[in-house]
Short mmCIF file of the C-alpha atoms (twelve columns), coordinates in Angstrom:
data_MODEL
# 
_entry.id   MODEL 
# 
loop_
_atom_site.group_PDB 
_atom_site.id 
_atom_site.type_symbol 
_atom_site.label_atom_id 
_atom_site.label_alt_id 
_atom_site.label_comp_id 
_atom_site.label_asym_id 
_atom_site.label_seq_id 
_atom_site.Cartn_x 
_atom_site.Cartn_y 
_atom_site.Cartn_z 
_atom_site.pdbx_PDB_model_num 
ATOM 1  C CA . MET A 1  0.000  0.000   0.000  1 
ATOM 2  C CA . SER A 2  1.167  3.508   -0.606 1 
ATOM 3  C CA . LEU A 3  1.987  5.926   2.179  1 
ATOM 4  C CA . GLY A 4  -0.962 8.203   1.409  1 
ATOM 5  C CA . SER A 5  -3.619 5.465   1.422  1 
ATOM 6  C CA . GLY A 6  -4.002 5.235   5.222  1 
ATOM 7  C CA . ARG A 7  -4.288 1.438   4.987  1 
ATOM 8  C CA . CYS A 8  -1.898 -1.012  6.621  1 
ATOM 9  C CA . HIS A 9  0.947  -2.149  4.387  1 
ATOM 10 C CA . TYR A 10 0.683  -5.741  5.697  1 
ATOM 11 C CA . HIS A 11 -3.136 -5.825  6.131  1 
ATOM 12 C CA . PRO A 12 -4.734 -3.747  3.335  1 
ATOM 13 C CA . ASP A 13 -8.199 -4.331  4.807  1 
ATOM 14 C CA . ARG A 14 -7.282 -2.477  8.048  1 
ATOM 15 C CA . ALA A 15 -6.886 1.216   8.750  1 
ATOM 16 C CA . GLY A 16 -3.369 2.416   9.443  1 
ATOM 17 C CA . LEU A 17 -2.492 3.550   12.958 1 
ATOM 18 C CA . GLY A 18 0.978  4.931   12.350 1 
ATOM 19 C CA . ILE A 19 4.071  4.835   10.190 1 
ATOM 20 C CA . CYS A 20 7.135  2.686   10.793 1 
ATOM 21 C CA . VAL A 21 10.049 5.073   11.265 1 
ATOM 22 C CA . GLU A 22 12.465 2.795   9.431  1 
ATOM 23 C CA . CYS A 23 10.654 1.535   6.317  1 
ATOM 24 C CA . ARG A 24 8.061  4.365   6.287  1 
ATOM 25 C CA . ASN A 25 5.188  1.916   5.672  1 
ATOM 26 C CA . VAL A 26 1.728  2.585   7.140  1 
ATOM 27 C CA . ILE A 27 0.984  -0.033  9.806  1 
ATOM 28 C CA . CYS A 28 -2.136 -1.019  11.747 1 
ATOM 29 C CA . VAL A 29 -2.501 -1.469  15.500 1 
ATOM 30 C CA . GLU A 30 -1.687 -5.179  15.217 1 
ATOM 31 C CA . CYS A 31 1.536  -4.526  13.280 1 
ATOM 32 C CA . THR A 32 2.750  -1.637  15.431 1 
ATOM 33 C CA . THR A 33 5.336  -2.299  18.098 1 
ATOM 34 C CA . GLN A 34 6.640  0.594   20.104 1 
ATOM 35 C CA . PHE A 35 10.344 0.177   20.763 1 
ATOM 36 C CA . GLU A 36 12.165 3.018   22.488 1 
ATOM 37 C CA . GLY A 37 8.923  5.019   22.214 1 
ATOM 38 C CA . ILE A 38 8.904  4.820   18.414 1 
ATOM 39 C CA . ASN A 39 6.572  2.855   16.087 1 
ATOM 40 C CA . ARG A 40 8.254  0.070   14.162 1 
ATOM 41 C CA . CYS A 41 6.884  -2.859  12.174 1 
ATOM 42 C CA . ALA A 42 7.820  -6.478  12.878 1 
ATOM 43 C CA . THR A 43 10.040 -6.675  9.782  1 
ATOM 44 C CA . CYS A 44 12.159 -3.702  10.844 1 
ATOM 45 C CA . LEU A 45 12.346 -4.927  14.445 1 
ATOM 46 C CA . GLY A 46 13.548 -8.298  13.138 1 
ATOM 47 C CA . LYS A 47 16.277 -6.572  11.135 1 
ATOM 48 C CA . ARG A 48 17.373 -4.589  14.213 1 
ATOM 49 C CA . LEU A 49 17.460 -7.777  16.300 1 
ATOM 50 C CA . GLU A 50 19.576 -9.578  13.699 1 
ATOM 51 C CA . LYS A 51 21.980 -6.638  13.543 1 
ATOM 52 C CA . ALA A 52 22.277 -6.619  17.346 1 
ATOM 53 C CA . ARG A 53 22.961 -10.376 17.380 1 
ATOM 54 C CA . ARG A 54 25.746 -9.956  14.827 1 
ATOM 55 C CA . LEU A 55 27.333 -7.224  16.957 1 
ATOM 56 C CA . VAL A 56 27.199 -9.428  20.057 1 
ATOM 57 C CA . ALA A 57 28.701 -12.371 18.173 1 
ATOM 58 C CA . ARG A 58 31.487 -10.178 16.851 1 
ATOM 59 C CA . ASN A 59 32.354 -8.974  20.357 1 
ATOM 60 C CA . ASP A 60 32.639 -12.466 21.829 1 
ATOM 61 C CA . TRP A 61 36.050 -13.684 22.936 1 
ATOM 62 C CA . SER A 62 37.460 -16.244 20.524 1 
ATOM 63 C CA . PHE A 63 40.560 -18.405 20.970 1 
ATOM 64 C CA . GLY A 64 42.572 -15.964 18.854 1 
ATOM 65 C CA . ASN A 65 41.512 -13.007 21.007 1 
ATOM 66 C CA . LEU A 66 42.417 -14.857 24.205 1 
ATOM 67 C CA . PHE A 67 45.793 -15.890 22.769 1 
ATOM 68 C CA . LEU A 68 46.634 -12.305 21.774 1 
ATOM 69 C CA . ALA A 69 45.576 -10.998 25.185 1 
ATOM 70 C CA . ALA A 70 47.772 -13.574 26.950 1 
ATOM 71 C CA . LEU A 71 50.675 -12.754 24.634 1 
ATOM 72 C CA . CYS A 72 50.346 -9.034  25.408 1 
ATOM 73 C CA . VAL A 73 50.320 -9.743  29.142 1 
ATOM 74 C CA . LEU A 74 53.461 -11.865 28.793 1 
ATOM 75 C CA . ILE A 75 55.213 -9.140  26.785 1 
ATOM 76 C CA . VAL A 76 54.334 -6.463  29.355 1 
ATOM 77 C CA . PHE A 77 55.430 -8.560  32.328 1 
ATOM 78 C CA . GLY A 78 58.551 -9.711  30.458 1 
ATOM 79 C CA . GLY A 79 59.440 -6.083  29.758 1 
ATOM 80 C CA . LEU A 80 58.900 -5.149  33.388 1 
ATOM 81 C CA . TYR A 81 61.014 -8.106  34.541 1 
ATOM 82 C CA . GLY A 82 63.812 -7.135  32.140 1 
ATOM 83 C CA . LEU A 83 63.664 -3.499  33.246 1 
ATOM 84 C CA . SER A 84 63.810 -4.491  36.896 1 
ATOM 85 C CA . ALA A 85 66.811 -6.729  36.161 1 
ATOM 86 C CA . LEU A 86 68.609 -3.812  34.457 1 
ATOM 87 C CA . LEU A 87 67.882 -1.458  37.320 1 
ATOM 88 C CA . ALA A 88 69.012 -4.016  39.933 1 
ATOM 89 C CA . ASP A 89 72.554 -4.146  38.446 1 
# 
């Protein structure tokens, strides 16, 4: 349905209640979900959820991240140990 029709994009037989702020489609009361005080349709909320899941997965600690963190700790403590050995002489 077009934006000016006032009918729900997903249910053309129903009157539109609002407009999804992301896709700009007219949506009815059944399709409207207020998230953060803003009307969004289920499709756009699903896209936001998927994007959030990808960000969480990307921020998880993998074996490579743990190995690099341990290596950095060893380098720092090795440098401190070497510096203390130089200063002790």
